[in-house]
ZAMARGU-4260 file (C-alpha; in steps of 0.2 Angstrom, whole numbers, plus 5000, padded with zeros to 4 digits):
<rodrens>
0) 5280/5625/5539 | 5268/5633/5527 | 5271/5650/5536 | 5290/5648/5533 | 5287/5645/5515
5) 5276/5660/5514 | 5289/5671/5522 | 5302/5664/5510 | 5291/5668/5495 | 5288/5686/5501
10) 5306/5689/5504 | 5311/5683/5487 | 5297/5693/5479 | 5303/5708/5488 | 5321/5705/5483
15) 5318/5703/5465 | 5305/5717/5465 | 5319/5729/5470 | 5330/5723/5456 | 5342/5738/5455
20) 5346/5738/5474 | 5348/5719/5473 | 5359/5720/5458 | 5370/5733/5467 | 5372/5721/5482
25) 5376/5706/5471 | 5389/5716/5461 | 5396/5723/5477 | 5399/5706/5483 | 5407/5700/5467
30) 5418/5715/5467 | 5426/5709/5483 | 5426/5690/5479 | 5432/5691/5461 | 5449/5699/5465
35) 5452/5687/5479 | 5448/5672/5468 | 5460/5678/5455 | 5473/5682/5468 | 5472/5665/5476
40) 5471/5656/5459 | 5487/5664/5454 | 5495/5659/5470 | 5489/5642/5469 | 5493/5640/5450
45) 5511/5647/5451 | 5515/5638/5467 | 5508/5621/5462 | 5516/5623/5445 | 5533/5626/5453
50) 5530/5612/5466 | 5524/5600/5452 | 5540/5603/5442 | 5550/5599/5457 | 5540/5584/5462
55) 5539/5576/5445 | 5558/5578/5441 | 5566/5564/5452 | 5583/5573/5450 | 5577/5586/5463
60) 5575/5571/5476 | 5593/5565/5473 | 5606/5566/5487 | 5623/5564/5480 | 5638/5561/5491
65) 5654/5572/5489 | 5670/5562/5489 | 5672/5543/5494 | 5669/5533/5509 | 5667/5515/5515
70) 5649/5509/5516 | 5644/5491/5520 | 5629/5481/5519 | 5623/5486/5536 | 5623/5504/5532
75) 5614/5501/5516 | 5601/5491/5525 | 5599/5505/5538 | 5596/5518/5525 | 5584/5508/5515
80) 5573/5506/5530 | 5571/5524/5533 | 5554/5531/5528 | 5561/5546/5519 | 5572/5536/5508
85) 5564/5530/5491 | 5579/5522/5483 | 5597/5518/5487 | 5610/5507/5478 | 5628/5505/5481
90) 5641/5514/5469 | 5659/5507/5466 | 5674/5518/5465 | 5672/5531/5451 | 5689/5528/5444
95) 5683/5510/5440 | 5666/5514/5435 | 5669/5518/5417 | 5669/5508/5401 | 5673/5511/5382
100) 5658/5507/5371 | 5661/5504/5353 | 5650/5499/5338 | 5654/5496/5319 | 5644/5508/5309
105) 5647/5503/5291 | 5665/5506/5288 | 5667/5517/5303 | 5669/5512/5321 | 5661/5523/5334
110) 5667/5523/5351 | 5663/5533/5367 | 5669/5532/5385 | 5654/5531/5397 | 5652/5532/5416
115) 5644/5516/5423 | 5629/5521/5434 | 5621/5507/5445 | 5602/5505/5444 | 5589/5493/5449
120) 5570/5491/5451 | 5563/5506/5459 | 5576/5519/5452 | 5566/5535/5450 | 5576/5542/5436
125) 5574/5527/5425 | 5556/5524/5430 | 5552/5542/5425 | 5561/5542/5408 | 5567/5525/5403
130) 5567/5507/5406 | 5576/5498/5420 | 5588/5485/5413 | 5583/5467/5419 | 5599/5458/5413
135) 5617/5460/5418 | 5622/5464/5400 | 5608/5476/5397 | 5611/5495/5397 | 5601/5511/5397
140) 5611/5525/5388 | 5610/5543/5391 | 5606/5553/5375 | 5623/5560/5372 | 5631/5543/5373
145) 5618/5536/5361 | 5619/5550/5349 | 5638/5548/5348 | 5636/5530/5345 | 5622/5532/5333
150) 5612/5518/5342 | 5594/5516/5348 | 5584/5505/5359 | 5586/5487/5354 | 5603/5488/5346
155) 5619/5480/5352 | 5635/5488/5357 | 5652/5481/5364 | 5659/5486/5380 | 5678/5485/5383
160) 5687/5486/5400 | 5705/5487/5401 | 5718/5484/5415 | 5736/5484/5419 | 5742/5468/5428
165) 5760/5464/5432 | 5766/5477/5419 | 5754/5468/5405 | 5740/5477/5397 | 5724/5466/5397
170) 5706/5469/5391 | 5690/5460/5390 | 5674/5464/5380 | 5656/5461/5384 | 5641/5462/5372
175) 5628/5474/5379 | 5610/5476/5373 | 5603/5494/5373 | 5587/5493/5383 | 5582/5511/5381
180) 5589/5528/5378 | 5585/5542/5390 | 5579/5559/5384 | 5591/5574/5384 | 5585/5582/5399
185) 5586/5566/5410 | 5605/5565/5410 | 5617/5577/5402 | 5634/5566/5402 | 5639/5551/5392
190) 5633/5537/5404 | 5627/5519/5404 | 5615/5514/5417 | 5619/5495/5422 | 5614/5483/5435
195) 5626/5482/5450 | 5633/5465/5445 | 5641/5472/5430 | 5648/5487/5439 | 5655/5475/5453
200) 5663/5464/5440 | 5671/5479/5431 | 5678/5485/5448 | 5685/5467/5452 | 5693/5465/5435
205) 5702/5482/5436 | 5708/5476/5454 | 5715/5460/5445 | 5701/5449/5450 | 5690/5438/5438
210) 5671/5437/5436 | 5662/5420/5436 | 5646/5428/5430 | 5654/5436/5415 | 5668/5423/5413
215) 5682/5436/5415 | 5699/5429/5420 | 5708/5434/5436 | 5711/5430/5454 | 5697/5425/5466
220) 5689/5439/5476 | 5694/5438/5495 | 5680/5431/5506 | 5670/5443/5516 | 5657/5457/5514
225) 5660/5469/5500 | 5662/5488/5504 | 5657/5502/5492 | 5664/5519/5491 | 5648/5528/5486
230) 5630/5527/5483 | 5615/5534/5473 | 5601/5540/5485 | 5584/5547/5482 | 5572/5554/5495
235) 5554/5549/5496 | 5548/5567/5492 | 5556/5584/5489 | 5550/5589/5507 | 5561/5574/5514
240) 5577/5581/5506 | 5581/5593/5519 | 5579/5581/5534 | 5589/5567/5525 | 5603/5579/5521
245) 5604/5584/5539 | 5604/5566/5545 | 5619/5562/5533 | 5628/5578/5538 | 5627/5573/5556
250) 5635/5556/5551 | 5650/5566/5544 | 5645/5564/5526 | 5646/5578/5514 | 5632/5578/5501
255) 5625/5589/5487 | 5606/5592/5486 | 5594/5604/5478 | 5587/5608/5495 | 5590/5627/5491
260) 5578/5626/5476 | 5565/5617/5486 | 5566/5630/5500 | 5563/5644/5488 | 5547/5637/5483
265) 5542/5634/5501 | 5546/5652/5506 | 5537/5658/5491 | 5522/5648/5496 | 5522/5655/5514
270) 5525/5673/5507 | 5510/5671/5495 | 5499/5664/5509 | 5503/5678/5521 | 5500/5692/5508
275) 5483/5683/5503 | 5478/5681/5521 | 5481/5700/5524 | 5471/5705/5509 | 5457/5693/5512
280) 5455/5698/5530 | 5454/5717/5525 | 5442/5712/5511 | 5431/5701/5522 | 5429/5714/5535
285) 5424/5727/5522 | 5412/5715/5514 | 5405/5710/5531 | 5402/5729/5536 | 5395/5733/5519
290) 5382/5719/5519 | 5378/5721/5537 | 5374/5740/5535 | 5364/5736/5519 | 5353/5723/5527
295) 5350/5734/5542 | 5346/5749/5531 | 5334/5738/5521 | 5326/5732/5537 | 5324/5749/5544
300) 5316/5755/5527 | 5304/5741/5527 | 5300/5740/5545 | 5282/5746/5542 | 5279/5732/5529
305) 5287/5719/5541 | 5275/5726/5555 | 5260/5723/5543 | 5266/5705/5540 | 5267/5703/5559
310) 5249/5709/5560 | 5244/5696/5548 | 5249/5683/5561 | 5266/5677/5557 | 5277/5672/5572
315) 5293/5680/5577 | 5303/5664/5573 | 5296/5664/5555 | 5298/5683/5552 | 5316/5683/5556
320) 5320/5673/5540 | 5315/5688/5530 | 5332/5697/5530 | 5341/5680/5531 | 5334/5673/5515
325) 5338/5689/5505 | 5356/5689/5512 | 5358/5671/5506 | 5351/5675/5489 | 5364/5689/5488
330) 5378/5678/5493 | 5373/5664/5481 | 5371/5676/5466 | 5387/5686/5471 | 5398/5671/5472
335) 5392/5664/5455 | 5395/5681/5447 | 5412/5682/5455 | 5416/5664/5449 | 5412/5670/5431
340) 5423/5685/5432 | 5437/5673/5439 | 5435/5661/5425 | 5436/5674/5412 | 5452/5682/5420
345) 5460/5664/5423 | 5458/5660/5404 | 5466/5677/5399 | 5480/5675/5412 | 5484/5657/5406
350) 5484/5662/5388 | 5495/5676/5391 | 5508/5665/5399 | 5505/5650/5388 | 5522/5650/5380
355) 5531/5649/5396 | 5520/5633/5402 | 5521/5615/5398 | 5505/5605/5394 | 5494/5603/5410
360) 5502/5618/5419 | 5493/5634/5424 | 5498/5651/5430 | 5480/5654/5438 | 5470/5639/5443
365) 5457/5635/5457 | 5451/5617/5461 | 5432/5613/5464 | 5437/5611/5482 | 5443/5630/5482
370) 5426/5635/5475 | 5417/5625/5488 | 5427/5633/5502 | 5424/5650/5495 | 5405/5646/5494
375) 5404/5640/5511 | 5413/5655/5519 | 5403/5667/5509 | 5386/5659/5515 | 5393/5659/5533
380) 5397/5677/5532 | 5381/5682/5525 | 5372/5672/5538 | 5382/5681/5551 | 5379/5698/5543
385) 5361/5695/5543 | 5360/5689/5561 | 5358/5706/5569 | 5346/5712/5556 | 5335/5696/5560
390) 5336/5702/5578 | 5330/5719/5574 | 5316/5711/5564 | 5311/5701/5579 | 5310/5717/5589
395) 5297/5726/5577 | 5281/5727/5586 | 5264/5728/5576 | 5258/5742/5588 | 5271/5753/5579
400) 5263/5751/5563 | 5246/5754/5570 | 5252/5771/5577 | 5260/5776/5561 | 5244/5772/5551
</rodrens>
C-alpha cells in the first residue's frame, strides 16, 4: 500500500511540475465539455420550461366533447376507473346550462348571463386557480363575470332561471355565495362553476320539473337513471391525452384536445436529443483521441524516468497507476473548469431571456444529477484513454534504461 501511495505522490508531483502542459490538457478537456454542457443545459432548460408550462396548466389536459350524446352512470363509472383519467363529471344540455346573475350595486342593478359549468372535488382547473364550491348554492365565478358584476369572493349574488310552461312565463331565483373568483387566464368566458346538484335542478326546472333540494315548483322527475348529454374530462397527464383521445374516437366520440401542442414539445425534445447525441459523439471521440495521444506521448517522453522507478523496485501493478492518476487529475480539473464556464454562460443566457420567462423558469439549466452524470462519464473516458498508456508503462523494462545510461 505504501508503494501505491508513493507512486501517486510521484505522479502528482510530476503532473504539477509540468504546469504548462497540464494546464493545456485541462483547458483542452474544458473546451470540449463546456459547449456540451451549455448545449445540454439549453436543451434541458427550454424543453423543461415548455413541458412545465404544459403540465402546470390543467387546460392542456382537458378533453372536450364536440356535440351532444347520451351518457349514463355506467359510462361515467367506466371512464372514472381508467388510469389515464384524472377527473370526469357529467354535464347537462348546454341550452339548459345557463343562468342570469344579478346584484344591486347602489342604485344600479348589474346583470350578466353565465354558463353553468359542473365541478366537484378533484377538479384540476379549480384546484389550480380557485376554490371548489362545497355547497349547492356556492359558485366560483370567472374573472369576466365577476368584473361585470363588480363582485368578489365572499359576496352574494342572485341567480335567476326562467322557463316557458304551458304558454306561461315562469322563473325562480336562488341566492348564491361567491366562493372564489378565477384569475383572467383561467377561464375567458362569463361562467359560474357550480356543483352538479344545481346544474341538474336547473335542467329539470327548464324541462317543467321541480326540485325538492331547492324548493322549486314543477312536476316530479320520472323514475330511472339520469342520462347526460356531455361531460368535463381531464387526463391524468399531458402524455395521456393522446391515448385518451384515441380511445374516445374509437367509441365514435368527437373530442377536442391540445394534443398537437403536446406533440410539438415531444418532437422538439426528440430532435434536440438527436442533435445533442450526434454532437456529443463527435466531441467524445475527439476528446478520447486527444487524451489518449497526449498520455501516450507523455509516457514515451518519460519512459526513462519510469524505467528508473522500476529499477528502484516498484512492481508492475504499482507503476501502471502513474499515467492513470494523471489522467484522473486532468479529468477532475477539466470538468470543474468546464462547469465554471457553463455556470457563467448559463447566467448570461438566462439574464438575456429573462423578460420572456416567468419566475422559476430558465432557458439554460442543468440539475445536480446532470453534473454527476457528466463527471462519471468524463472519469470513465479518462480511465479508458489511459488504459493503453498503462499497458505501455507495464512493458517498459529497466534494462532499457541501463543500456541508455
